[in-house]
Residue frames relative to the residue before (quaternion, step in Angstrom):
aa qw qx qy qz dx dy dz
M 1.0000 0.0000 0.0000 0.0000 0.00 0.00 0.00
P 0.3310 -0.7622 0.5155 0.2093 3.63 -0.63 1.00
L 0.5447 -0.5921 0.4851 0.3427 3.54 -1.24 0.58
L 0.1305 -0.8334 0.5359 0.0338 3.58 -0.70 1.09
G 0.8119 0.0514 -0.0256 0.5810 3.58 1.16 -0.35
K 0.0000 -0.7890 0.6138 -0.0264 3.53 -1.11 0.74
T 0.0025 0.7840 -0.6206 0.0116 3.57 -0.94 0.90
R 0.1347 -0.7666 0.6223 0.0833 3.52 -1.25 0.51
A 0.0389 0.7902 -0.6091 0.0556 3.56 -0.98 0.87
T 0.1365 -0.7527 0.6377 0.0906 3.52 -1.18 0.67
A 0.3041 0.7226 -0.5654 0.2564 3.57 -0.61 1.17
H 0.8379 0.2015 -0.1550 0.4830 3.54 -1.30 0.47
G 0.6864 -0.5093 0.2840 0.4346 3.57 1.03 0.76
R 0.6618 0.4628 -0.3036 0.5057 3.57 1.28 0.32
D 0.2182 -0.7012 0.6589 0.1629 3.51 -1.28 0.57
E 0.0062 -0.8356 0.5466 -0.0549 3.58 -0.52 1.16
I 0.1102 -0.7541 0.6456 0.0483 3.53 -1.03 0.93
R 0.0970 -0.7886 0.6067 0.0264 3.57 -0.87 1.02
R 0.0933 -0.7796 0.6186 0.0290 3.55 -0.88 1.01
V 0.1327 -0.8087 0.5722 0.0314 3.56 -0.86 0.99
K 0.0276 -0.7575 0.6522 -0.0005 3.53 -1.06 0.91
T 0.0471 -0.7830 0.6195 0.0310 3.57 -1.04 0.77
A 0.0562 -0.7726 0.6313 0.0374 3.52 -1.24 0.51
T 0.4353 -0.6686 0.5367 0.2746 3.53 -1.02 0.84
V 0.1043 -0.7916 0.6011 0.0349 3.56 -0.92 0.94
A 0.1870 -0.7974 0.5673 0.0854 3.52 -0.95 0.88
D 0.8091 0.2858 -0.1202 0.4993 3.58 0.85 -0.95
L 0.3273 0.7409 -0.5215 0.2682 3.57 1.11 0.56
N 0.3939 -0.7245 0.5163 0.2309 3.57 -0.86 0.95
F 0.4897 0.5962 -0.4550 0.4447 3.54 0.63 1.25
P 0.4876 -0.7048 0.4171 0.3025 3.62 -0.59 1.08
H 0.8748 0.0751 -0.0948 0.4691 3.54 -1.01 0.98
A 0.3663 0.7433 -0.4953 0.2608 3.63 1.17 0.23
A 0.0920 -0.7998 0.5925 0.0288 3.57 -0.87 1.00
Q 0.8035 0.0606 -0.0162 0.5920 3.58 1.09 -0.73
A 0.2455 -0.7019 0.6432 0.1829 3.52 -1.26 0.59
V 0.1687 -0.8014 0.5725 0.0392 3.55 -1.01 0.88
Q 0.0703 -0.7487 0.6561 0.0636 3.53 -1.16 0.72
I 0.0447 -0.7690 0.6376 0.0101 3.56 -0.87 0.99
V 0.1073 -0.7747 0.6220 0.0373 3.54 -0.83 1.05
R 0.1027 -0.7935 0.5993 0.0269 3.56 -0.73 1.12
R 0.0800 -0.7659 0.6373 0.0292 3.55 -0.87 1.02
R 0.0448 -0.8138 0.5788 -0.0257 3.56 -0.50 1.23
R 0.0745 -0.7661 0.6372 0.0393 3.53 -1.07 0.84
I 0.3347 -0.7086 0.5872 0.2028 3.55 -0.81 1.05
I 0.4319 -0.7441 0.4445 0.2494 3.56 -0.52 1.18
S 0.6969 0.4958 -0.2961 0.4251 3.62 0.84 -0.89
T 0.7875 0.3154 -0.1617 0.5043 3.60 0.99 -0.78
G 0.4105 -0.7153 0.4707 0.3136 3.58 1.16 -0.51
K 0.4296 0.7078 -0.4624 0.3172 3.60 1.27 0.01
V 0.1701 -0.7905 0.5856 0.0567 3.56 -0.92 1.01
T 0.0503 -0.7690 0.6365 0.0319 3.55 -1.03 0.86
L 0.1825 -0.7633 0.6136 0.0869 3.53 -1.14 0.70
E 0.0171 -0.8009 0.5971 -0.0412 3.57 -0.84 1.03
R 0.1411 -0.7687 0.6197 0.0725 3.56 -0.97 0.92
V 0.0732 -0.7832 0.6175 0.0016 3.53 -0.91 1.02
Y 0.1361 -0.7815 0.6055 0.0638 3.56 -0.95 0.91
A 0.0004 0.7979 -0.6018 0.0349 3.56 -1.05 0.78
V 0.2263 -0.7201 0.6363 0.1593 3.51 -1.37 0.32
T 0.0514 -0.8015 0.5955 0.0153 3.56 -0.97 0.83
D 0.4344 -0.6802 0.5220 0.2758 3.54 -1.23 0.49
L 0.5009 0.6353 -0.4344 0.3960 3.60 1.27 0.06
T 0.3846 -0.7130 0.5363 0.2370 3.56 -0.90 0.92
A 0.6763 -0.4840 0.3601 0.4228 3.58 -1.28 0.26
E 0.6310 0.5232 -0.3336 0.4656 3.61 1.13 -0.57
Q 0.6744 0.4884 -0.2891 0.4722 3.60 1.08 -0.68
A 0.8077 -0.0381 0.0633 0.5849 3.59 1.01 -0.78
D 0.2281 -0.7623 0.5915 0.1300 3.54 -0.64 1.14
A 0.7600 -0.3839 0.2559 0.4577 3.59 -1.29 0.00
T 0.6418 0.5253 -0.3272 0.4528 3.59 0.98 -0.80
E 0.6666 0.4952 -0.2976 0.4710 3.59 0.95 -0.87
I 0.6416 0.5091 -0.3305 0.4690 3.59 0.96 -0.78
A 0.6371 0.5199 -0.3259 0.4665 3.60 0.97 -0.84
H 0.6414 0.5228 -0.3151 0.4647 3.57 1.01 -0.84
R 0.6702 0.4997 -0.2993 0.4599 3.59 0.93 -0.87
V 0.6291 0.5200 -0.3356 0.4704 3.60 1.03 -0.74
R 0.6534 0.5018 -0.3122 0.4731 3.60 0.93 -0.88
R 0.6535 0.5174 -0.3129 0.4553 3.60 0.94 -0.86
H 0.6042 0.5536 -0.3461 0.4569 3.57 1.06 -0.76
W 0.6985 0.4632 -0.2808 0.4677 3.59 0.86 -0.91
D 0.5667 0.5676 -0.3901 0.4523 3.61 1.11 -0.52
I 0.6766 0.4836 -0.2860 0.4759 3.56 0.89 -0.97
E 0.6548 0.5186 -0.3103 0.4539 3.57 0.88 -0.94
N 0.6893 0.4803 -0.2898 0.4585 3.58 0.86 -0.91
Q 0.6127 0.5453 -0.3596 0.4448 3.60 1.02 -0.68
L 0.7147 0.4365 -0.2626 0.4793 3.57 0.83 -0.92
H 0.7021 0.4723 -0.2938 0.4445 3.58 0.72 -1.02
H 0.6482 0.5235 -0.3287 0.4448 3.59 0.89 -0.86
V 0.6642 0.4899 -0.3048 0.4752 3.58 0.91 -0.87
R 0.6671 0.4941 -0.3168 0.4588 3.60 0.86 -0.89
D 0.6930 0.4770 -0.2938 0.4538 3.58 0.94 -0.81
T 0.7113 0.4356 -0.2818 0.4743 3.61 0.92 -0.76
A 0.7066 0.4553 -0.2788 0.4644 3.62 0.94 -0.76
W 0.8188 0.1924 -0.0777 0.5352 3.60 0.96 -0.80
T 0.3527 -0.7530 0.4739 0.2899 3.62 1.29 0.13
E 0.0286 0.8643 -0.4997 0.0495 3.53 0.91 1.02
D 0.6362 0.5429 -0.3466 0.4247 3.61 0.97 -0.73
A 0.7013 0.4348 -0.2626 0.5002 3.60 1.16 -0.52
S 0.3802 0.7525 -0.4697 0.2619 3.59 1.27 0.05
R 0.3246 -0.7515 0.5466 0.1765 3.54 -1.06 0.79
V 0.4758 0.6365 -0.4500 0.4075 3.58 1.30 0.26
H 0.1111 0.8467 -0.5038 0.1302 3.59 -0.28 1.27
T 0.7021 0.5080 -0.2780 0.4144 3.63 1.13 -0.31
G 0.8447 0.1797 -0.1437 0.4833 3.51 -1.23 0.61
T 0.7508 -0.3580 0.2901 0.4733 3.53 -1.02 -0.84
A 0.3707 0.7645 -0.4647 0.2492 3.60 1.26 0.07
P 0.6531 0.5024 -0.3576 0.4395 3.68 0.82 -0.75
R 0.6586 0.4976 -0.3082 0.4728 3.59 0.98 -0.82
A 0.6426 0.5222 -0.3228 0.4586 3.58 0.98 -0.83
M 0.6621 0.4963 -0.3081 0.4694 3.59 0.93 -0.86
A 0.6345 0.5162 -0.3326 0.4693 3.61 0.98 -0.79
N 0.6530 0.5091 -0.3141 0.4646 3.60 0.98 -0.80
L 0.6450 0.5086 -0.3219 0.4708 3.59 0.99 -0.78
R 0.6486 0.5013 -0.3164 0.4773 3.57 1.00 -0.79
N 0.6409 0.5132 -0.3228 0.4708 3.59 0.98 -0.80
L 0.6235 0.5379 -0.3268 0.4639 3.57 1.04 -0.79
A 0.6620 0.4989 -0.3035 0.4698 3.58 0.92 -0.90
I 0.6467 0.5096 -0.3196 0.4691 3.61 0.94 -0.87
G 0.6710 0.5062 -0.2951 0.4544 3.57 0.89 -0.93
A 0.6567 0.5063 -0.3115 0.4641 3.58 0.93 -0.88
L 0.6649 0.4961 -0.3096 0.4647 3.59 0.93 -0.83
R 0.6651 0.4916 -0.3099 0.4689 3.60 0.95 -0.82
L 0.6462 0.5236 -0.3245 0.4506 3.59 0.99 -0.78
T 0.7118 0.4259 -0.2595 0.4945 3.59 1.10 -0.58
G 0.6769 -0.5654 0.2669 0.3884 3.56 1.25 0.44
H 0.4813 0.6588 -0.4554 0.3563 3.60 1.19 0.10
T 0.2202 -0.7887 0.5616 0.1185 3.58 -0.85 0.95
S 0.7274 0.3068 -0.2096 0.5769 3.60 1.13 -0.53
I 0.3175 -0.7737 0.5195 0.1753 3.56 -0.33 1.25
A 0.6489 0.5208 -0.3313 0.4449 3.62 0.89 -0.85
A 0.6714 0.4873 -0.3019 0.4696 3.61 0.89 -0.90
S 0.6730 0.4865 -0.3096 0.4631 3.59 0.93 -0.79
L 0.6111 0.5304 -0.3559 0.4675 3.62 1.08 -0.61
R 0.6435 0.5043 -0.3227 0.4769 3.58 0.98 -0.80
H 0.6432 0.5339 -0.3163 0.4485 3.58 0.96 -0.90
H 0.7200 0.4456 -0.2500 0.4697 3.58 0.85 -0.97
A 0.6130 0.5686 -0.3531 0.4199 3.61 1.11 -0.55
R 0.6170 0.5841 -0.3421 0.4015 3.58 1.15 -0.52
N 0.7895 0.1304 -0.0587 0.5969 3.58 1.19 -0.48
A 0.4278 -0.7576 0.4375 0.2272 3.58 -0.48 1.19
T 0.6736 0.4966 -0.3172 0.4461 3.63 1.12 -0.42
R 0.5153 0.6780 -0.4094 0.3274 3.62 1.17 -0.35
P 0.6516 0.5073 -0.3610 0.4334 3.66 0.79 -0.78
L 0.6640 0.4946 -0.3115 0.4663 3.59 0.94 -0.81
A 0.6461 0.5164 -0.3202 0.4619 3.60 0.99 -0.81
T 0.6001 0.5605 -0.3531 0.4484 3.58 1.08 -0.70
L 0.7223 0.4161 -0.2316 0.5015 3.57 1.04 -0.81
G 0.5665 -0.6289 0.3733 0.3796 3.60 1.26 0.10
I 0.5359 0.5954 -0.4097 0.4364 3.59 1.25 0.35
T 0.0946 -0.8144 0.5709 0.0429 3.58 -0.74 1.03
């Protein structure tokens, strides 16, 4: 598989190179599969010089005409931006990773409730979720007033 895309970024104390390869697949035993993707990430921690290498494989239903390697790489990065925004907020505001809710559908229900709260706060113009949670915690009627319920 030839290398079709390469990006380099330096941020958060890391130097990262991402290489993307795609291949059209026809006989893959996977519903609607059109392309197979390989992403290789080489990260170097700037302060220590430690290097890690990670290979990620994916399958997409997008054809090569719909999304080339660069577009697929962009979509993967965008997915992680969204994931990190939600997970980071849930973990810092509610310490979700330390939650002791582990049985049945309770973890999913709690994650959905937290996502609902984050979405409602963002829709009403709050940019700092932690600050808005502190503000609303001081008065039990504020959350309802924010949503227009009196």
